[in-house]
C-alpha positions in Angstrom: -102.0 -100.4 83.6 -100.1 -103.1 85.5 -101.7 -102.1 88.8 -105.1 -102.1 87.1 -104.4 -105.7 86.1 -103.5 -106.6 89.6 -106.7 -105.1 91.0 -108.5 -107.2 88.4 -106.7 -110.4 89.6 -104.7 -110.8 86.4 -101.1 -111.2 87.6 -99.7 -112.5 84.3 -101.0 -109.5 82.3 -99.7 -107.2 85.1 -96.3 -108.9 84.9 -96.1 -108.2 81.2 -97.1 -104.6 81.7 -94.5 -104.0 84.4 -91.8 -105.7 82.5 -92.4 -103.4 79.5 -92.4 -100.4 81.9 -89.0 -101.5 83.3 -87.7 -102.0 79.8 -88.6 -98.4 79.0 -87.3 -97.0 82.3 -85.2 -99.5 84.4 -85.0 -97.0 87.3 -88.8 -96.8 87.8 -89.4 -97.9 91.4 -93.2 -98.0 90.9 -92.8 -100.5 88.1 -90.3 -102.5 90.1 -92.7 -102.7 93.1 -95.5 -103.7 90.8 -93.5 -106.4 89.2 -92.6 -107.8 92.6 -96.3 -107.9 93.5 -97.2 -109.5 90.2 -94.5 -112.2 90.6 -95.7 -113.0 94.1 -99.4 -112.9 92.9 -98.7 -116.0 90.8 -98.8 -117.9 94.1 -102.4 -118.7 95.0 -102.1 -117.8 98.7 -100.4 -114.5 98.1 -103.0 -113.7 95.3 -105.8 -114.1 97.8 -104.0 -111.9 100.4 -103.3 -109.3 97.7 -107.0 -109.2 96.8 -107.8 -108.6 100.5 -105.3 -105.8 100.7 -106.4 -104.1 97.5 -110.0 -104.4 98.5 -109.2 -102.9 101.9 -107.3 -100.0 100.3 -110.4 -99.0 98.4 -112.5 -98.7 101.5 -112.8 -95.4 103.6 -110.4 -95.3 106.6 -113.3 -95.4 109.1 -114.7 -98.5 107.5 -111.3 -100.2 107.5 -111.0 -99.6 111.2 -114.6 -100.7 111.9 -114.0 -103.9 109.9 -110.8 -104.7 111.8 -112.6 -104.1 115.1 -115.4 -106.4 113.9 -112.9 -109.2 113.1 -111.4 -108.8 116.6 -114.8 -108.9 118.4 -115.8 -111.9 116.3 -112.5 -113.7 117.2 -113.1 -113.0 120.9 -116.6 -114.5 120.6 -115.4 -117.5 118.7 -112.6 -117.9 121.3 -115.4 -118.3 124.0 -116.9 -121.1 121.9 -113.6 -122.8 121.5 -113.2 -123.0 125.3 -116.7 -124.3 125.9 -118.2 -127.8 125.6 -120.4 -126.6 122.8 -120.7 -128.9 119.7 -119.3 -126.0 117.8 -116.1 -125.9 119.7 -114.1 -127.9 117.1 -115.1 -125.6 114.2 -114.4 -122.6 116.5 -110.8 -123.9 117.1 -110.3 -124.4 113.3 -111.6 -120.9 112.6 -109.4 -119.3 115.2 -106.4 -121.2 113.9 -107.2 -119.9 110.4 -107.6 -116.3 111.6 -104.3 -116.6 113.5 -102.4 -118.0 110.4 -103.9 -115.2 108.2 -102.9 -112.6 110.8 -99.3 -113.8 110.9 -99.2 -114.0 107.1 -100.3 -110.4 106.8 -97.2 -109.5 108.8 -94.6 -111.7 107.2 -96.1 -112.3 103.7 -93.8 -109.8 101.9 -90.4 -111.4 103.1 -91.9 -114.9 103.0 -92.9 -114.7 99.3 -89.7 -112.8 98.6 -87.9 -115.9 99.8 -89.9 -117.9 97.3 -89.0 -115.4 94.6 -85.3 -116.0 95.2 -85.7 -119.4 93.7 -86.6 -117.8 90.3 -84.3 -115.9 88.0 -86.7 -112.9 87.5 -87.2 -112.7 91.3 -83.5 -112.6 92.0 -83.1 -109.8 89.5 -85.9 -107.6 90.8 -85.2 -108.1 94.5 -82.9 -105.6 96.1 -80.0 -106.7 98.5 -81.9 -105.6 101.6 -85.0 -107.5 100.6 -82.9 -110.6 100.0 -81.3 -110.4 103.4 -84.6 -110.0 105.1 -86.1 -112.9 103.2 -83.1 -115.2 104.2 -83.6 -114.1 107.8 -87.3 -115.1 107.7 -86.3 -118.4 106.1 -83.8 -119.2 108.9 -86.4 -118.3 111.6 -89.1 -120.5 109.9 -86.6 -123.4 109.6 -85.8 -123.0 113.4 -89.5 -123.0 114.2 -90.0 -126.2 112.1 -87.0 -127.9 113.9 -88.4 -127.0 117.3 -91.9 -128.3 116.4 -90.3 -131.7 115.3 -88.1 -131.9 118.4 -91.0 -130.9 120.7 -92.9 -134.1 119.7 -89.9 -136.4 119.5 -87.6 -135.5 122.4 -87.5 -136.9 125.9 -89.4 -135.4 128.9 -88.4 -132.0 130.2 -86.4 -131.1 127.1 -89.6 -130.7 125.1 -90.2 -127.6 127.2 -87.0 -126.1 125.7 -88.1 -126.7 122.1 -91.6 -125.6 122.8 -90.6 -122.2 124.2 -87.8 -121.7 121.7 -90.2 -122.4 118.8 -92.6 -119.8 120.1 -89.7 -117.3 120.5 -88.5 -117.8 116.9 -92.1 -117.5 115.6 -92.5 -114.3 117.6 -89.2 -112.9 116.3 -90.7 -113.0 112.8 -92.6 -109.8 113.6 -89.8 -107.4 114.6 -87.6 -108.8 111.8 -90.3 -108.0 109.3 -91.2 -104.6 110.7 -87.5 -103.5 110.8 -87.6 -103.4 107.0 -90.5 -100.9 107.0 -88.8 -98.4 109.2 -85.8 -96.1 109.0 -83.3 -94.7 111.5 -83.8 -95.3 115.2 -87.2 -97.0 114.7 -85.5 -99.7 112.7 -82.9 -100.2 115.4 -85.7 -100.5 118.0 -87.2 -103.5 116.1 -83.8 -105.1 115.8 -83.1 -104.6 119.5 -86.5 -106.2 120.3 -85.6 -109.2 118.2 -82.2 -109.5 119.9 -83.8 -109.2 123.3 -86.2 -112.0 122.5 -83.3 -114.3 121.6 -81.3 -113.3 124.7 -84.2 -113.8 127.1 -85.0 -117.1 125.5 -81.4 -118.2 126.3 -82.1 -117.4 130.0 -85.4 -119.4 129.9 -83.6 -122.4 128.2 -80.9 -122.3 130.9 -83.6 -122.7 133.6 -85.1 -125.7 131.7 -81.7 -127.3 131.3 -81.0 -126.9 135.0 -84.3 -128.7 135.7 -83.2 -131.4 133.2 -79.9 -131.9 135.1 -81.8 -132.2 138.4 -84.1 -134.7 136.8 -81.1 -136.8 135.6 -79.6 -136.7 139.1 -82.9 -138.2 140.4 -82.6 -141.0 137.9 -79.0 -141.7 138.9 -80.0 -142.1 142.5 -81.5 -145.5 141.8 -83.9 -147.3 144.0 -84.6 -146.4 147.6 -82.3 -148.2 150.0 -83.7 -150.7 152.5 -81.6 -149.5 155.4 -83.8 -147.1 157.4 -80.9 -144.8 158.2 -79.9 -144.4 154.6 -83.6 -144.2 153.5 -84.1 -140.8 155.2 -81.1 -139.2 153.6 -82.2 -140.6 150.2 -85.7 -139.2 150.5 -84.3 -135.8 151.5 -82.0 -135.7 148.5 -84.8 -136.9 146.2 -87.3 -134.3 147.5 -84.6 -131.6 147.1 -84.0 -132.5 143.5 -87.7 -132.8 142.8 -88.2 -129.3 144.2 -85.3 -128.0 142.1 -87.0 -129.4 139.0 -90.4 -127.9 139.9 -88.9 -124.5 140.8 -86.8 -124.2 137.7 -89.7 -125.1 135.4 -91.9 -122.6 137.2 -89.2 -119.9 137.1 -88.6 -120.5 133.4 -92.3 -120.2 132.5 -92.7 -117.1 134.6 -89.7 -115.5 132.9 -91.0 -116.5 129.5 -94.5 -115.2 130.1 -93.4 -111.9 131.7 -90.8 -111.2 129.0 -93.3 -112.0 126.3 -95.8 -109.5 127.7 -93.1 -106.9 128.0 -91.7 -107.4 124.5 -95.1 -107.5 123.0 -95.9 -104.1 124.5 -92.5 -102.8 123.2 -93.3 -104.2 119.8 -96.7 -102.5 119.6 -95.2 -99.2 120.9 -92.3 -99.4 118.5 -94.7 -100.2 115.6 -96.9 -97.2 116.5 -93.9 -95.0 116.1 -93.8 -95.9 112.4 -96.9 -93.7 111.9 -95.4 -90.7 113.7 -93.5 -88.4 111.3 -89.8 -87.9 112.0 -88.2 -84.4 112.2 -86.0 -83.5 109.3 
């Protein structure tokens, strides 16, 4: 009955039903899962997402795939409008951002709202230790993303590259960290390895940006160009060398970041697809 209440959009009635079911059988995992969903459904955002998931689950598999393809095609078309000079390009950007936020939430909604449940007594009782650890990991990554966003807009030149790329990396890491909880055995370790690889590669990218920052500081310490013609030539050669060092390191950092992102994204999709391949017993 609790799941019927959830399908009807009545989380409070569902919560009461699941609580009674757990009173009668504290080991019932079906009731525990339902109570978790009912607790999270009290939040308006999660309630709308739950309605979407439940509605999608009632559709035939072919129609589900067709709907997702339709959303992808529509997003591609809207992306073209967002890049154009059309009067609709502002609404198109807003729509794309909304779709992107919704897409990310569909991946991380479970641990994100589990994190919110940890602030309530009932939530802490229902959540299992593994779910709590994953929720805390998601919370730490989101906090790092927020710090990077703030620093990106407030830090000095060149260093904002560090916080921009790092913020993107921490946001990207949310996906394998979330997926790792849905997999078992080697597949789970693959997701964890991808998350670790993202962090390590980001460290290499940051080191390139920091080298560019050091070269930039050396340029500032050189001061004004000397008036002596003999000294002026050496000054310009040193300045040009340092400027080239700055440009080369920034270019190298962005190339490494771009190529590693493509590679890890492909690994993430491949690793995620393994979740649907049955394992041998």
